[in-house]
N, C-alpha and C positions, 0 to 999 in steps of 0.2 A: 504494500500500500504506500502511495507517495505521501510526502509530508503534508501537502494541502489537504488530501483526503483524510489523513490521520487527524489533522486539526479539526476538519469539519465533523468527523465522527465524535471526536472528543467534546467539541462544543455542543453537539446535539445531546449527548449524554448528560452533560452538565445542565443544559437548558431544561430538559425534562425533569431532572433530579431537583434542581433548584425550584422549579415551578411547583412540583409536588410537595416539597418541604415547606414552602410558604403557604400553600393552600390547605395543607393537612389539618391545622388547628381549627379551621372554620368549615369543615366538610358537613357537619350536622346542619348548620344554618343554611349552607348552600344547597344541600339536598332538599330541605324543607321548602326553600324559596323556589328552587327549580321545579319541584313537584307542583306547587301552586301555579307556577307559570304554565306548565303543561296543561293543567286543569283549565286555566283561563283560555289557553289556545283552543282546547276542545270545545269549551263553552262558546267561544267565538264562532267556531264552525257550526255548532248547533243553532246559534243565532241566525246565521246565514240561511240555514235550512228552514228555520221558522219563518224568516222573511219570504223565502221562496214559496213555502206552503201558503202563507197569507196572500201572496199575489195571485195564487191560482185557486183559492178557496171559493167554491161555488155559492155557499150559503153565508158568506161573511166570516169574519174571524170570531172564533168561539171564546168564551170566558176562560176556559182552560188554556187556550193558546196564548191569551194575554198574560195570564199568571205565569205560564212557562217562560214567556218572553222576559217578563220582569225578573224572574228568578235567575235566568241566564245572564241578564245584564248585571245583576248583583254579584254573581259568581265571577264574571269577567272583571268587574271593577275591583273586587277584593283580591282576586288572584293576581292581576297585573300590578296592583299597588304593592302587595306584599312581596311579590317577586322582584319588583324594581327596587324597593327599599332594602330588602334583604341582600340582594346582590351588590347594591351600592355600598352598604355597610361593609360587606366582605371585601370589596375592592379597596376601600380606603384603609381598612385594617391591614390588608396585605401590603399596600404601599408604605404605611407607617412602619410595618415590620421590616420591609425591604430596606428602607432608609436606615433604620437602626442596625440591621444586620450588616450592611455594607460598612457603616461607620465603625461598628464593633470590630469587624475584620481588619480595618485599617489601623485602629487603635492598638489591636493586639498582634499585628503582623510584625515580623522582624523589620527593624529600621532599614536595613539594606534593601529589602524587598520594596518598601515604600519609596525609597530613593530611586530605585531602578525603574519603577513604573512611571515616573514623571508626574509632576503636579498637574499639568494641563490635561493629561489623560484621566487622572482621578476626578478632576473637576467636571470634565465632560460627562463622565459616567454618573457622578452624583447629581448633576444638574440636568443635562439634556436627556440622558437615558431614563432616569427615574421619572422625569416629567412626562416623557413619551408614554411610558407604561402607565403612569397615573392618568393621562388623558384617555387611554384605552379603558381603564377600569371605571372611569367616570361615565363613559358611554356604554359600558358592558350591560347594565340593566336593560337599556333599550334594545340592545341586540338580543338579549336573552328572551325578552317578551316577544320580539319579532319572530324569533326562531320558534317559540312555543305556538304562536298564532299560525305560522306557516305549517308546522307539523299538524295542527288540528285541521287546517283547511285541506291538506293533502289527504288525511284520513277520510274526511267527508267526501272528497272527490272520488276516492277509491270506492266508497260505499255507494255513492250516487251513480257512477257509471265506470266500471273497470275498463270498458273499451275506450271511452273518451280520455280516461286517465292515461292509458297507454300512449295515445297520440300526444297528450301534453307531456308525458314523461320523456318521449323522444326529443322534444324541443328542450326540455329541462336538461337532459343529458348532453345535448350539443352545447347548451349554455354553460354547463358545468365544465366541459372540456375546454371551452374557450377561456373560462375564468381560471382554470388550472394553469393553462399556458401563460395567461397574463400574470398570475400570482408569482410564477417563477421569474418572470422578467421584472416585476415590481421588487421582488426580494433582491435581485441582482442590483437594481438601481439604488435601493435604499441602503444596501451595504456600502455602496460607493458614497452615498450621502453621509453615512455615519463616519466613515473614514475621513471625509473632508471636514466634518464638524470638529474632529480632534485638532486638525490643522487650524481651523478658524478660532478655536478656543486658545490655542497657542499664540496666535497673532493678536487676539484681544488682550492677552497679558502683555504682549510686546508694546502695544500702543498706550497702555495704561502705566505699566511699571517702567517702561523705557521712554516715557514722554520727553524727558529732558534730553536724552541722547538723540532722539529723533529730531528734535528741534535744532540741534547743532549739526547734524549730518544729513545733508540734502539727499545724497545718493542712498543712504540707508533708509531714509524716510520714504523715498519713492519705491524702493524695493519692497519694504514691508507692506506699505499700503497698496501700491500699484500692481505688484506682482503676487506677493504671498497672500495677503488678506483678501484682495479683490479676486485673485484666482480661486481661492477656496470658496468665497461667497458665490462667484459665478458658476463654479462646478456644482455646488449644491443646488442652485437654481436650475441649471440645465438638466441635472439628473431628475429633479422633481418634475420638471416640465415633461420629460420623456415618460415618467411613470404615470403622471396624470393624463397625458395624451392617450396612453394605452388604456387607462382606466375608463375614460369617457368613451373611447371607441368601443371597448368591450360592453359598456353599459348600453350604448346605442344599439349594438347588435342584439343584446338580450331583450331590449324593449321591442325591437322589430320582430324577433322570434315570437315574443309573447302575443302580439296582436295578429301575427300570421296564424298562430294556432287558433285564436278566437274566430278569425275569419274563416278558416278551414272548417271548423266545427259548425258554424252557422250555415255555410254554403252546402255542406255535405250531410246535414242532419237527416235528410230524407233517405239518402243512399246508405247511411249508417244504421238506419232503422231505430233511431233514438227518439223517444218522446220529447215533444217541445218543452214540457215542464222540466224534464231532466236537463235539457240543453240550457234553458234559461237559468236554472240553478247552478249549473256548471260554469256558465259565463259570469254569473254574479260572484261566485267564489274566485274565479280567475282574476276578475277585476279587483276584488278586495285583496287578494294575496299579493298583488303587485306592490302595494305599499310596504308590507313587511320584507318582501324579497329585495326591493330597492334599498331598504335600510340595511339589510344584511350585506348586499354587494357594495353599498356605499361605505360600509365599515371595513371592507377588506384592506384598503390602503392603511388605515389606522392599525389594523391587526398586523400587517406586514411590518410596519414601523416598530410596533411594540415587540414583535418577535425578534427583530434585529437588535433592538435595544436590550432586550432581555438576554440575548446571547452575549452581548458585551458585558452585561452585569454578571452573567454566569462565568465569563472568562476572568473578570476581575476577582470574583469570589474564589475561583480555582487558584489564582495567583497567590491569594492570601489565606490559603487553607491551614497553613502551619501557624497556629496561635500559641503565644506564650500563655501558660495557665494562670488563672486567678487574677488577671489584670483588671477585669471588670466585676469581679465578685465582691459583694459588700463586705466590708471589714468584719462586721459582726458575724457574717456567715462562715468565715474561715478563721476562727480564733487560733492564735499561735502563741507559743511560749515566748517570753521576752528574750530577745536575742542578746548575746554578749556584745559589749561595745566593740566597734570595729577598730582594732589596734593596728592592723597592717593589711596592705594589699600587695599582692605579688603577681606580676605577669611573668610566668615561668616559661621561658622558651616559646613565647606566644608569637604567632604570625597570622597575617590576614592578607589575602590577595583579592583585588578587584577583578571582575570579569574583563576580558580584553575588549578594547574599543577600536574597531577597525583593524588596521595593520600594526598599530602601536602595541608594544609589549605591555602586559598588565602591570600596574603598580603593585608592589608587594611590600608590606611592612613586616620586618622581623627576619629571623626570630629575635624577639625582645626579651631580655631578662632584667626586670626592674622591680625592686621592693621599695615601698613607701611606708613610713612609720607614722603613726598618729602624732599630731602636733607639729609635723614637719612643714616647712615652706619649701616647695620644690618648683623651680623654674624649668620649663621645657622650651628649648630654643632650637633654631635651625632655619634654613632657607624655606621660602614658600614651596609647598608641595613635597616636603620631605617626610610627611606622615605624622605631624604633631597632633592634628585633630583626630586622625584615625586611631592613634594610640590612646587618646582620651576616651574615644568611644569604646575601645576595648576595656579600659579601666572601669568605665561605667557600665559595662556589660550591655551596651547598646549594640555592639557587634560581638559575635561569638568567635573566639579564636578557632581558626581552621586547623591549627596544630598547637601543641602546648596547652597551657591552662591558665585560668584566672583563679587565684587562691585568696580567700579572706581569712585572716587569722591562721594562715597555714593550711586551711582546708579548702577543697574544691567547692564552689558554690553550686548546689543542685539546681536544676531547672525550676522547680517549684518554689525556690527561695530567691530567685533573681530579683523579683520586685522588692522583697524585704531588704536585700542588699543595697539596691539603688536608693532606698529611703534614707541612707546615710549621707547622701550627696545633695548639694545644691549646685547649679551650674548656670552660667551665662555663656552661651556659645557665640561664636563670631557671627553665625547666621541665626541668631536667636529670634524667637517669636515673642512679641510683647503683648501679654494679656492685659486687658484694661480693667479687670475686676479682681477683687481679693477673694481668696478661697474662704477665709473666715471673715465674719462681719461683726464680731463682738467688739465691745468698747476698747478692750485692751489692745487688740490687733490694730484697730483704727488709730489709737493713740501712738502705737509703735510706728505705724506707717507714716503718720504725720511727722514724727520725730526724725525718721530717716529722710523724708523729703527735705526737711530743714538742713540736715547734715550734708546732703548731697546738693544743696543750693538749688532746689526745685520748687520750694514752697511758694515762691512768687508767681509761679505759672500753674502749678498743679495742686489740687486739694483732693480730699477724699469725700465723695458724695455718693450716698446709697451703696457703700461698700465697693466703690469703683473709683478709678482715677477720673478727675473731671475732664482731662484731655490727654491725648497721646500725640497731639500735633506739635511736635517738638523737633529740635535739631537732632542729628544722628547721635551726638555725644550725650545729649540730655535723655534721649530715648534709652540709651544703654544704661544710664544711671537709674532710670525708672525700672529697667529690667533687674538691676541689682537690688532694688527695694524688695522685689519678690524673693530674691535669694536670701536677703536679710530676714524677712518674715518667716521663711521656712525654718530658720535656726537649726540647720543640720551641722553635724560635727565636721564634715569634709566639704570644702568648696572648690569648685573648678571654674576658673576664669580664663576664657579663650580670647586672647587679644583684646581684653576689656579696655585697656587704656589707649587703643589705637585711634579712637575717634575723639579723645579728650584734648582740650587745649593744654598747653605746657604747664600752666599753673595747676590744673586739676590732675594732670598726669603725675606731677611730682607729689601732689597731695595723696593720690592713690597709693603710690609706692612707699612713701615715707611716713604716712599717717594711718591710712586705712588698713593696709596689710599688717603692719606691726600691731595695730589695735586688735584685729581679728586673731592674730597669733596669740596675743595675751589672753584672749577669751578661750584659748585651747583649740582653735580651729586648725585643721589640716588644710593647707593651701596648695593647690596645684595650679600654676599660672603659666599660660603660654604667652611668651613675650618676645619682642624684638628690641626692647629698650636695654641695650647692653650696658648703659651707664648705671643701671640699677641692679645688675646681676649680683652685686655684693650684698644685697639685702636678703638673698636666699640662703637657706641652709645648704642646698645642693642645686647644681645646674646640670641638667641632662641635655646634651647636645646631639641632635639627630642629623643624619645626612643620608639622603636617598633610602629612607626606610629602615636605617640601622642606627643603633646607638653608637656614636663615635667615641664618646667619653662622658664620664660623670665626674664633675668637679665640685669641690667645696666652694660655697659662696665666698668664703674668706679669700679665695684666690683672686677675686675681682674687687679692686679697691673702690670704695665709694666714700667720698668726702662731702658731708652735708654743706650746702651753700656754695660749693665750688662749681661754677658753671651754671648753677640754677638761674641766677639772675640774667645771665646772658641768654639762656634758653627762652626765658619769658620775654626778654626784650626782642629777640629775633624771631619769635614764634616757633622755636624748636629747631 
């Protein structure tokens, strides 16, 4: 089996499995609603029969016929209403479950898997694909009722005249064959649309997140807008035009076949030997069934789009099947014995290699052998791209060593204890995400946060309102200080600061190294700092120097001289 066919089979399996898994909790309600919908459809067919009988009644409509008519109307009303509401409730519950399930998979997936999948693809699935499936579930009750009515009408036509039904069935079979061919082409076009939507989402991020760069670079601006974004938008439009052209052509052929059947039955009723009363009833049903059939065929493009989107959702789900245990389990649901304080962390002959990108050889970190003791201030230094952040992710167990081990207090950290291990650390990454709300909202936490805002010289711009920062619209350096407030509030014994001082002005950079870090050390914090500020290396207990993924040497901080006030004034004066 070729790779594409293997992937198609794989996707179909996951599509069916995921759909069944989401639908399973609601099958009782669905069965009840569907049963009432079928009853309503049969009642509709019986209403048409009652109307046909009334039109041909020689002595007028009897009281019993009137009461039957009213009863059938009531059954139709109740059945259609309950079926519509029931299926609508199911649809929205499935969508809510789908959104939560995808989000849970992302939250619990290995960080490396999330990074490889790319943000724009994740956003396209979370937004475009889920919205497409949601639109289908919103319309599904109408489709379900239409299908029930169509089934009831077909049953009545069979009872009314098997011969006429055979004639109609031939036309229906031809229409189904045409629709089957059309659905294959629609599926092909909408898969192309979905691929182009990934590219469109990517370019949306480019014009918003890269607005400044695009303003400065005319060639890049014309390429992003005129070629990449416009090309994706035009491709989506063209593929949808082809799909809808096919849809309307198919719909027109189906309508023509429908009226040809009616014309044939009316013209040939004498030759067919069918009573005029039967013919009129059959024509009434055919005219009535056209509405439900049009609704069902009209919903086919929506169904195709939903199926393609659900396949993408199933593909994402399969990428994130490996979950770290207990990440979303309530704390009270998994009580654990109090862990011993984290006294040491040891990367023992640990290595990690990234997947190859094109023809370039993959970057590999390690093997790394490094022990860090509680209360130590450790600087990790080296050129850009030498593996500093990767090593930090190994230390935090965000990446799992592909060889070697991560040891806490001399013991390997089991998989079900990784989350507990991480709770010893606070971190501000170089590519941090700034949350605008506080995890805790008690008065003590708010008071501490206010104090930290003052300490970090942010209180003139930011306050705490409803357990959230009043604004995050700040400079890059101020935003990073705000991220540090979160780390302070967590009050963890180990802190990781990845290039934290890079965006600070010279005065605040000096304050960070000479005031903040020593104060944190006096509080007993273990500090792991990624830095390029070599004039402050003397403030560390140890300096670990990386080069091309390997530790070149580990030096004592005392090997680096730092003389307070020497050069600091000049740094402030010259801007560093």
